[in-house]
C-alpha positions as a Markdown table, in Angstrom:
| # | Residue | x | y | z |
|---|---|---|---|---|
| 1 | Unk | 10.1 | -0.7 | 0.8 |
| 2 | Unk | 8.6 | -3.6 | 2.6 |
| 3 | Unk | 7.0 | -7.0 | 1.9 |
| 4 | Unk | 4.7 | -8.4 | 4.5 |
| 5 | Unk | 2.3 | -11.3 | 3.8 |
| 6 | Unk | -0.2 | -9.5 | 6.0 |
| 7 | Unk | -0.2 | -6.4 | 3.7 |
| 8 | Unk | -1.5 | -6.6 | 0.2 |
| 9 | Unk | -0.8 | -10.3 | -0.1 |
| 10 | Unk | 2.9 | -9.9 | 0.3 |
| 11 | Unk | 3.3 | -7.4 | -2.6 |
| 12 | Unk | 6.2 | -5.0 | -2.3 |
| 13 | Unk | 4.8 | -1.8 | -0.9 |
| 14 | Unk | 6.1 | 1.6 | 0.0 |
| 15 | Unk | 7.1 | 1.5 | 3.6 |
| 16 | Unk | 4.4 | 2.6 | 6.0 |
| 17 | Unk | 1.7 | 2.3 | 3.4 |
| 18 | Unk | -0.4 | -0.3 | 1.7 |
| 19 | Unk | 0.5 | 1.1 | -1.7 |
| 20 | Unk | 2.2 | -1.5 | -4.0 |
| 21 | Unk | 5.3 | -0.3 | -5.8 |
| 22 | Unk | 3.6 | -1.9 | -8.9 |
| 23 | Unk | 1.0 | 0.9 | -8.8 |
| 24 | Unk | 3.8 | 3.5 | -9.6 |
| 25 | Unk | 5.0 | 1.4 | -12.5 |
| 26 | Unk | 1.4 | 1.0 | -13.8 |
| 27 | Unk | 0.9 | 4.8 | -13.6 |
| 28 | Unk | 4.0 | 5.6 | -15.5 |
| 29 | Unk | 3.5 | 2.9 | -18.1 |
| 30 | Unk | 0.0 | 4.4 | -18.6 |
| 31 | Unk | 1.5 | 7.7 | -19.5 |
| 32 | Unk | 0.5 | 9.4 | -16.2 |
| 33 | Unk | 3.0 | 11.8 | -14.6 |
| 34 | Unk | 4.6 | 11.2 | -11.3 |
| 35 | Unk | 2.7 | 14.1 | -9.8 |
| 36 | Unk | -0.6 | 12.4 | -10.6 |
| 37 | Unk | 0.5 | 9.3 | -8.8 |
| 38 | Unk | 1.6 | 11.3 | -5.8 |
| 39 | Unk | -1.8 | 13.1 | -5.8 |
| 40 | Unk | -3.7 | 9.8 | -6.0 |
| 41 | Unk | -1.6 | 8.1 | -3.3 |
| 42 | Unk | -0.8 | 10.9 | -0.7 |
| 43 | Unk | 0.7 | 8.4 | 1.7 |
| 44 | Unk | 3.7 | 7.9 | -0.7 |
| 45 | Unk | 6.2 | 10.7 | -0.5 |
| 46 | Unk | 8.0 | 12.1 | -3.5 |
| 47 | Unk | 11.3 | 10.9 | -2.0 |
| 48 | Unk | 10.0 | 7.3 | -1.7 |
| 49 | Unk | 8.7 | 7.3 | -5.3 |
| 50 | Unk | 11.9 | 8.8 | -6.7 |
| 51 | Unk | 13.9 | 6.2 | -4.6 |
| 52 | Unk | 11.9 | 3.4 | -6.2 |
| 53 | Unk | 12.6 | 4.8 | -9.7 |
| 54 | Unk | 16.3 | 5.1 | -8.9 |
| 55 | Unk | 16.4 | 1.4 | -7.8 |
| 56 | Unk | 14.6 | 0.3 | -10.9 |
| 57 | Unk | 17.0 | 2.3 | -13.0 |
| 58 | Unk | 20.0 | 0.7 | -11.3 |
| 59 | Unk | 18.5 | -2.8 | -11.8 |
| 60 | Unk | 18.0 | -2.1 | -15.5 |
| 61 | Unk | 21.5 | -0.8 | -16.0 |
| 62 | Unk | 23.0 | -3.7 | -14.0 |
| 63 | Unk | 21.2 | -6.2 | -16.2 |
| 64 | Unk | 22.2 | -4.4 | -19.4 |
| 65 | Unk | 25.8 | -4.1 | -18.3 |
């Protein structure tokens, strides 16, 4: 992931793309499957999306622990 003030106003994006990680969260919160997100944002690989979800899971577990 990367954050660059020149890209998307400094939002955290998937590396090599202009797709904010927040888009993935919004899709999933809206009840859309991961495959739909990947179809709509083909510049994001499945591996990157799953890595983002893994990091979010780790953060939630660490806060709950």
